[in-house]
C-alpha positions as CSV (number, residue, x, y, z in Angstrom):
1,X,-22.1,16.0,-9.9
2,X,-23.1,13.5,-7.6
3,X,-20.3,11.7,-5.4
4,X,-19.8,8.3,-4.1
5,X,-18.4,7.2,-0.8
6,X,-17.2,3.4,-0.9
7,X,-15.6,3.2,2.4
8,X,-16.9,4.0,5.8
9,X,-17.7,2.4,9.2
10,X,-20.6,2.3,11.5
11,X,-21.4,0.8,15.2
12,X,-20.2,-2.4,13.9
13,X,-16.5,-1.5,13.5
14,X,-14.7,-1.6,16.6
15,X,-13.2,2.2,16.3
16,X,-16.8,3.9,15.5
17,X,-19.8,4.5,17.4
18,X,-21.8,6.0,14.5
19,X,-25.4,5.0,14.3
20,X,-26.0,2.8,10.9
21,X,-29.4,4.6,10.3
22,X,-27.9,8.0,10.7
23,X,-25.1,7.5,8.3
24,X,-27.5,5.9,5.7
25,X,-29.9,9.2,6.4
26,X,-26.5,11.8,6.1
27,X,-26.1,9.9,2.4
28,X,-29.6,10.3,1.5
29,X,-29.2,13.7,2.3
30,X,-26.2,14.1,0.6
31,X,-27.8,12.4,-2.8
32,X,-24.9,10.2,-3.0
33,X,-24.7,8.1,-6.4
34,X,-23.5,5.1,-4.3
35,X,-22.9,4.6,-0.5
36,X,-21.0,1.5,0.8
37,X,-20.8,0.7,4.5
38,X,-17.4,-1.3,4.9
39,X,-17.0,-2.1,8.6
40,X,-14.1,-3.7,9.8
41,X,-13.2,-7.2,9.6
42,X,-9.5,-8.5,10.6
43,X,-9.0,-12.1,9.4
44,X,-6.0,-12.1,11.9
45,X,-8.3,-12.0,14.8
46,X,-11.4,-13.6,13.5
47,X,-12.2,-15.7,16.4
48,X,-12.4,-15.0,19.9
49,X,-9.2,-14.1,22.1
50,X,-8.8,-17.5,23.7
51,X,-8.4,-18.9,20.3
52,X,-4.9,-17.2,19.9
53,X,-1.5,-17.3,21.5
54,X,0.5,-13.8,20.7
55,X,-2.3,-11.3,21.5
56,X,-0.5,-8.6,22.6
57,X,0.1,-7.8,19.0
58,X,-3.7,-7.2,18.6
59,X,-6.4,-4.7,20.4
60,X,-9.7,-6.2,19.3
61,X,-10.9,-9.9,18.6
62,X,-14.1,-12.0,17.2
63,X,-14.2,-10.0,14.0
64,X,-16.5,-12.9,12.9
65,X,-19.1,-11.6,15.3
66,X,-18.8,-7.9,14.1
67,X,-18.8,-9.2,10.4
68,X,-21.9,-11.2,11.2
69,X,-23.9,-8.2,12.7
70,X,-22.8,-5.9,10.4
71,X,-23.8,-7.5,7.4
72,X,-27.0,-8.6,8.6
73,X,-27.8,-5.2,9.4
74,X,-27.2,-3.8,6.0
75,X,-28.8,-6.6,4.2
76,X,-31.9,-5.4,6.0
77,X,-31.6,-1.7,5.6
78,X,-31.1,-2.4,1.8
79,X,-34.9,-3.2,1.6
80,X,-35.6,-0.2,4.0
81,X,-33.6,2.3,1.9
82,X,-34.9,0.7,-1.2
83,X,-35.5,3.8,-3.7
84,X,-33.9,6.1,-1.8
85,X,-30.3,5.5,-1.6
86,X,-28.1,3.3,-3.4
87,X,-27.1,1.3,-0.6
88,X,-23.7,-1.2,-0.8
89,X,-22.8,-4.0,1.7
90,X,-19.1,-3.9,2.0
91,X,-16.6,-4.9,4.2
92,X,-12.8,-4.1,4.9
93,X,-10.8,-7.4,5.3
94,X,-7.6,-6.6,6.8
95,X,-4.8,-8.6,6.9
96,X,-6.1,-11.1,4.3
97,X,-2.8,-12.8,4.1
98,X,-2.5,-13.6,7.9
99,X,-5.3,-16.0,7.6
100,X,-6.5,-16.8,4.0
101,X,-9.0,-19.5,5.3
102,X,-11.0,-16.8,7.5
103,X,-10.4,-14.3,4.3
104,X,-12.0,-16.8,2.1
105,X,-15.1,-17.7,4.6
106,X,-15.9,-14.0,4.9
107,X,-15.4,-13.4,1.1
108,X,-18.0,-16.2,0.3
109,X,-20.8,-14.2,1.8
110,X,-23.1,-13.8,-1.2
111,X,-24.8,-10.7,0.5
112,X,-21.5,-8.7,-0.1
113,X,-21.2,-6.2,-2.7
114,X,-17.9,-5.2,-2.1
115,X,-14.6,-6.2,-0.5
116,X,-11.6,-3.7,0.3
117,X,-8.3,-5.5,1.0
118,X,-6.2,-3.4,3.4
119,X,-2.9,-4.0,5.4
120,X,-3.1,-2.4,8.9
121,X,-0.4,-4.4,10.8
122,X,2.2,-6.7,9.3
123,X,3.4,-9.9,10.1
124,X,5.0,-9.9,13.9
125,X,4.1,-6.1,14.1
126,X,1.5,-4.2,15.9
127,X,-1.1,-2.0,13.7
128,X,0.7,1.1,12.5
129,X,-1.6,3.2,14.5
130,X,0.2,1.3,17.8
131,X,3.7,1.7,16.7
132,X,5.8,4.3,18.6
133,X,8.1,5.8,15.5
134,X,10.1,8.2,17.6
135,X,11.9,5.0,19.2
136,X,12.8,4.1,15.8
137,X,15.9,4.8,13.4
138,X,15.1,5.7,9.7
139,X,17.0,2.2,9.0
140,X,14.1,0.8,10.7
141,X,11.9,3.0,9.6
142,X,12.6,1.7,5.9
143,X,12.8,-1.9,6.8
144,X,9.1,-1.8,8.3
145,X,8.0,0.0,4.9
146,X,9.5,-2.4,2.8
147,X,8.0,-5.3,4.7
148,X,4.7,-3.5,4.3
149,X,5.0,-3.1,0.6
150,X,6.3,-6.8,-0.1
151,X,3.1,-7.4,1.9
152,X,1.1,-5.4,-0.3
153,X,2.7,-6.9,-3.5
154,X,1.2,-10.4,-2.3
155,X,-2.1,-9.1,-1.3
156,X,-2.8,-7.6,-4.9
157,X,-2.0,-10.8,-6.2
158,X,-4.9,-12.4,-4.1
159,X,-8.0,-12.7,-5.9
160,X,-10.3,-12.2,-2.9
161,X,-10.4,-8.0,-2.6
162,X,-12.1,-6.1,-5.2
163,X,-9.8,-3.2,-4.4
164,X,-6.8,-2.4,-2.6
165,X,-7.8,0.2,0.5
166,X,-5.4,3.2,1.1
167,X,-2.4,2.0,-0.3
168,X,0.2,4.7,1.8
169,X,-1.8,3.9,4.9
170,X,1.7,3.0,6.3
171,X,2.7,6.8,6.2
172,X,-0.5,8.2,8.3
173,X,0.9,8.2,11.8
174,X,4.8,8.7,11.2
175,X,3.4,12.2,9.2
176,X,0.8,13.0,11.7
177,X,1.8,12.4,15.0
178,X,5.7,12.7,14.5
179,X,6.5,14.4,11.1
180,X,8.2,11.9,10.0
181,X,8.1,11.7,6.2
182,X,10.1,8.8,4.7
183,X,10.6,9.1,0.7
184,X,8.9,5.8,0.1
185,X,10.2,6.4,-3.9
186,X,12.6,4.0,-3.4
187,X,10.0,1.4,-3.3
188,X,8.4,2.5,-6.9
189,X,9.4,-0.5,-8.5
190,X,7.5,-3.2,-6.0
191,X,4.4,-0.5,-6.1
192,X,4.6,-0.7,-10.0
193,X,4.6,-4.8,-9.9
194,X,1.6,-4.5,-7.3
195,X,-0.1,-2.4,-9.6
196,X,0.2,-4.8,-12.9
197,X,-0.8,-7.6,-10.5
198,X,-4.0,-5.7,-10.3
199,X,-4.4,-4.5,-13.4
200,X,-3.8,-8.1,-14.7
201,X,-6.8,-9.2,-12.4
202,X,-9.0,-6.6,-13.1
203,X,-9.0,-5.3,-9.4
204,X,-8.8,-1.6,-8.4
205,X,-7.2,0.7,-5.7
206,X,-9.2,3.2,-3.7
207,X,-8.6,7.1,-3.4
208,X,-8.8,7.6,0.4
209,X,-9.6,11.0,1.0
210,X,-9.1,10.8,5.0
211,X,-5.6,12.2,5.2
212,X,-6.7,15.6,3.8
213,X,-8.9,16.3,6.7
214,X,-6.8,14.4,9.3
215,X,-3.7,16.3,8.9
216,X,-1.8,14.5,7.0
217,X,-2.5,16.9,4.1
218,X,-3.0,14.0,1.1
219,X,-4.9,11.6,0.1
220,X,-3.9,7.8,0.5
221,X,-2.8,7.3,-2.2
222,X,-1.8,10.7,-3.8
223,X,-1.7,11.6,-7.2
224,X,1.9,10.5,-8.0
225,X,0.5,6.7,-7.5
226,X,-3.2,7.4,-8.6
227,X,-1.4,8.4,-12.0
228,X,1.0,5.5,-12.3
229,X,-1.6,3.2,-11.8
230,X,-3.5,4.5,-14.5
231,X,-0.4,4.3,-16.7
232,X,-0.1,0.7,-15.7
233,X,-3.6,0.1,-17.2
234,X,-5.5,0.2,-14.1
235,X,-9.2,0.9,-14.8
236,X,-10.7,0.6,-11.7
237,X,-10.8,3.5,-8.7
238,X,-13.0,4.1,-6.2
239,X,-13.1,7.1,-3.5
240,X,-13.5,6.6,0.0
241,X,-13.9,9.2,2.9
242,X,-13.0,6.4,5.6
243,X,-15.8,8.2,7.8
244,X,-16.1,6.9,11.3
245,X,-18.7,9.4,12.1
246,X,-21.7,10.7,10.3
247,X,-20.3,14.0,9.9
248,X,-17.3,12.7,7.8
249,X,-19.2,10.8,5.1
250,X,-18.2,12.0,1.9
251,X,-15.6,14.6,3.1
252,X,-13.3,15.8,0.1
253,X,-15.0,13.8,-2.0
254,X,-14.5,16.9,-4.4
255,X,-10.5,16.5,-4.1
256,X,-10.5,12.9,-4.5
257,X,-12.4,13.0,-8.0
258,X,-10.3,15.9,-8.7
259,X,-7.2,13.7,-8.3
260,X,-8.7,10.9,-10.4
261,X,-9.6,13.4,-13.2
262,X,-5.8,14.6,-12.8
263,X,-4.3,11.2,-13.0
264,X,-6.2,10.8,-16.5
265,X,-9.5,8.7,-15.3
266,X,-12.7,9.9,-16.7
267,X,-14.7,7.5,-14.5
268,X,-14.8,5.7,-11.2
269,X,-16.5,3.0,-10.1
270,X,-18.5,1.4,-6.9
271,X,-19.4,-2.6,-6.6
272,X,-22.5,-4.4,-6.6
273,X,-22.6,-7.8,-6.4
274,X,-19.1,-7.8,-6.3
275,X,-19.0,-6.3,-10.2
276,X,-18.1,-2.5,-10.8
277,X,-20.4,0.1,-11.9
278,X,-19.2,3.4,-13.3
279,X,-19.8,6.7,-12.9
280,X,-18.6,9.6,-15.3
281,X,-16.3,12.5,-13.7
């Protein structure tokens, strides 16, 4: 079986030093059916730092330049690797709702094949990566999670992304660093409503396998929520490693495929020209 990897980062992401040519060569070596590069583009800090006032919430600015360099390079490499790999020009648009004008500008680039919509930080808060959860009570943590899932719901009503990335990203650092494991079943209703919105617009979700190799112990989201998406009529599911290094490309793809099958899916998809293409599993 040939795998796909629809979520990876290269040197054009602020948190990766991975050489883009080396990443593609690894995808060729793995004989992937489809390989997407989806470098970071945070809509909330698209412009240079001087454009913003409350800069203490952010760690990187001028994503417009990162986006430009990534898309230009991938587009050129598509020609170089034609016939060797099914290379997909993607982007991970974070915080779409924080600046929908910027999100619309990025999404209008017709060189893009694929857009992942992600929420890394909610309005008024730092990225979940930087929050010190040990200083928070469980009531405060649940309040944070409630605001997160409300923002996810609004994102699922947006026409901009093709899929929603790592739905349960909000749990990653709570568990990995602090062994804090809140019960998110209290948010099942709004998650279900989010899935209904996605299904109505023929949008999808991603099974992000990074949690398996990084110590979280499961995918984002886990089988329960992938199955819920299926039960509510969801049809579009992608798989992504969230690789930031050459070595992590397609890591735990087999686990992701297994979760999709267990949830009742018999095919997965990747995107070209913003349209889904399916592979049997």
